[in-house]
N, C-alpha and C positions, 0 to 999 in steps of 0.2 A: 238871629240869625233864628228861624222858626223850626222844632227837634222836626226832622223828617218820620215820617211814620207810615204804615199802612194802611189803605182802608177798612172798616172793620167788616163792611160788607161790599161787593164786587159794583160797581155803580154804569152804570146804560153811558158813553161815550156819546158829547154833543152832537159828531158827527160821525157813527160807523160808518164803516165801509159796505159798499155795495154789493153784496151777495148775493150771489146768481147761479140755482143750482143747476143750472142747463150749461154754464160758462165753465168748462173742466181745465184746468190746462193738458196739455201733450204729456200720455205718461212719465215718466222719468226711465231712464235708462234702468235697463236692467242688465246687472252686471252681475249675477248668477255663476256664471260659467267662467268670469274675469277674473278671482278674485283672487289667482296666485300667479297673474301674469306676471312675464318681466320686463321693465322699464323701456327695455326695445320692443316688444313686443304688445307692449300697454303705448306706445307713441305711433304705434303702424297702425294698431285700432281708433286714436285719435285724431289722428290724418284723413281717415276715412267717415265723422262724425260731424254731422250740422253745427256752425255755430249755436244753433239756436236752442243745446241743447241739455234738457233738465237734466239735474243726477238727484239720489236720494241719498239724508245723513245718514250713514252708517255708525258704528262703535270705532272706526279707524278708517282713514282714506282713502278708499282703494287706488289699485295703479292707478287705474284709466284716469281717473280724478286726477292725481299728483299729475298723468302727465297734457290732460287738457289745459290744467293750471300753467304745466314749462313751458309748452305751444303755446297757446291763445293769452291768459295773462289774468283766467277770470275761473270763475264758475257759481253757476245758480244752484240752490237747493229749494224740489219741491215744497215746500208747505211743510219750513221745521216748525212752525205752531199754532197752537187752533186762534179756532175763531173766538175758543171764552177769552183764550187770552191775550191775543189782537185787543178784544175789547174794554179789557179789564185792561191794558197797558198805555190805549186813549184814555180810554175816562182818568186814570191817577196824570197824565199830561194834563189834560184841563184842568185837575183838582194845584197840579204845579203851578200853574199858569195862572189860576184866579191869587194864588194867595204874592207870586212877585207881585198883581198887580197892584191887591189890597194894600203890598208893605210896602206898594214902588219903588223894589229892588230893579235894580239893572243892570246888574255884574252878579255876576255865583264863584268866587275863588279864583279872582279879578282878570276871569274871561263874560265880554259884552253879554248877555241877553236880546235880542232882536227883537222887539214888535213894533210891529208895521200896523197898515189898517186893515179889518178883515172884508168880505163883497158888500156886508154888512153896514159897513165903516164907526164899527166898535174897533178898539188895543186887543193886536194879535201874536201871540208869539211864532215868531216863524226859524228862530234858531236858538236855541238852550244848551249850553254844555253844563256837563257835572249832571245831567238830569237826574243819576243814579246815587248819587248822593243827601240827593234830596227827597225818594222816596223809595222806603227796604224795598216794598212792595220790586222794583224794578230790580232794586240790583239784587235780590233773589235770583227772578227770572234769571240775570243776563251770568250767573252762578251757575244757573240748569246745570246738571251731569252731559245732555244731549249735545251739548256746544264742548265737551271737549276733545273729538279730536278736534276741531278749528283750533282751538289755545295751540295740542303739537301740532298743526300742520306749523302756526307762528313758527314753535320750537320746545321742546319738551319744556324749559323756563319760564318761556312764557305769564304771562298775569295780567291778571285783564286792571285795565290803568285807570280802576272810578279812579282817582284824585290828580290825576298825573296828568297830561296836557292840555288836550278839553273835556278828558273825560267822555262819559258816555254821551254822544252828541246825539238831537233829536231835532228833525228839519220837518217842516211843512212850505209847501209851494201852493203859490197860489195867482191866479192873473186875474189881479179886481186893480180899481183904482187905489192907490195907500199901498196895494201890494211892496214887500221890501224884496221880497226875492221872486219872480214866478217864472225863473230859468240861475243855471248857471253857465259860464261861457264855458271854452275849452282853455284846460289845465292840466299837471301835472302833478304830484304830492313833492314834487324831487326839484323842484324850480329851485328852493333854498339851499337846498343841501349842493346843487351841481355848482351855485354860483359863488356862495364861499370858498367851495373844496377843488373846484373844477375836476369833478370828476360823479357817477353816480354811485352814490349806496345800494345798500343790498337791497333784497325783496322787501319793499312796504305795502300790507295784507291790509285791505278797506275791509270789515265786515259788519256785512248792513243787513236790519234788518225789515221787511215793506210791510205797508200797509192796506195798502190799494191795487185796484183792479187796473192797470194800466198797461194798455194796447199801444205797439208801437208809433199809432198814427195820434198818442195819444201826448206824445213828450217824452217825460221820462230819464234815465239813464243813460247814455251811452256811450260806448267803449271804442276806438282803435284795436283790434284782437291783434298779437306780438309786438306790437311799442313802446311795452315795458323793461324790454331787452334794446331800444335804440341807444344809441350814444348821445355825447356830450352836449353836439351841435343840433342836432334832432332834439334833445328836449328841452335845448334855448329857445331856436327858431321857424322851428317847425310852425305854429302856428301864435297868435300873439296871446300869452297867457292872462283869462278873463277879461280878458274884449274881443277877440272874436267869435263866436256863435254861429256860422253856418254847418250846417248837415253836409259831410262829408262826405263821398264816396262807398267808403272803403267802413267806414259805423257801422256799429253793431245796436242797432235797436231795444236794451234788457227792458221784455215785458215779464210784467211780474201777477203775479196773486195776494191775496194777503196771506200774510206768516212767510211769505219763499224770503230765504236767506239769500243773499250774495258775496260774495271773496270776489277784488280783485285787488292787481299788483298797482295801487298809486306811482309808480314810472310810468305808467301808462296813461295816455294823451283820454281823457273824458269827459264830459260835461255833461250839465241836466236839459236838456229842450221844454223850451214853457210849453203849457198845454195847451192844443187851439180853442180852448173855453173858455169863458171870462165870468170869473163865479165860483162857486161853491160843485161843481158837474168837475170842473176839473182840478180839486183841491187831489193831492201828491204826499204822502206822510213817509219817511225814514229814519229807523235811529243806528245810528254805528256806536259802535262797540270797541274801542282800542285794548289792544292784546303789546305789553308791553317784553323786552329782555333788554333793556338799559338798564342803568344803574335807578332805584330809589327817588323821585324827586317829585313829591307830593306837593300840591299848591294847595291854601288857606284863605281863608277870607281877606291877609294881608298881602297875597299875592301881587307883585305888579301887571300889568295890562300890557304882552307885546306894543313892538311899536307898529308892527303891524295892523293888530287886531287893531287897534285906536285907530290908525287911519281904514277902515274897513267901517268902525264903530261908527266916524265921521260923519263920514259914506249915508249910513245907512238912517242917521237923524235927521239931514241936509234932508232927502228923499221923505219921508213921515210927514216933513215941517209943508214938504212942497204938494204933496198930497192932503193934509189936513186946508190947505191954502185953497185947494182949487176945490174943494168939496166949504 
């Protein structure tokens, strides 16, 4: 295993975000006069807010933000990472991808790394777990003090599970011949727990950093607001997990600008809509950081691959072989 390291100087990513100085997001909600609201008063404010409300990440999660998350199951924080930070992270992912390809490495701590083909027909990383384990630069970033309010939102004793579960996960979506991940069908992250325990787990918050400007018509994350409070039957039967990807009249498209941070409860129904554009124009990238509160269970190079990941990995390998034959 190559020793992880940070770049000696910032590099340029192969595919930088499409920055547009004239394309600015709506202003984040002004909460200056709402910081001392009671939960009931905050809930009344949230009832009047649009589902597309954007928030500013402060030193503490505000009453209105907590009420919005409780009611709808998600939050969108306006550009918590700078342009320079976004470019540096993407360049680091390019570096790690090159090392994995050079080493012929297809797993990190038992979790498969999924390589398909990019729009130019070259090997391309679509999903990688434990990203920060291979990059000191990324590890420092996810531990930055600005994210402390998010950590405390999970729990005062929450920690970043860099070596637990799947670690920090980096995703790429692009529609092209040989793409392994043009989209991701409807699912809830509570399925496994519900199937085995026949009861709903507690809050399961997904923390995602977004790297591209994605408008509603360009695909991206879709959420069904309020479904994080659904029961067992709806979790199991409302949609066909990882199969159905049809639009829903109640879904909310999460519009993002590079640097946006999203929080959504994994118990809710969500999906990733594929881009209508083929090729690099439709590229979408995100990074999810795990916050863990249960017993410390680190993984290492000798960790076994879970059965469900072996199944998904086999499917991905078949897709890649089919794409290569088609070319």
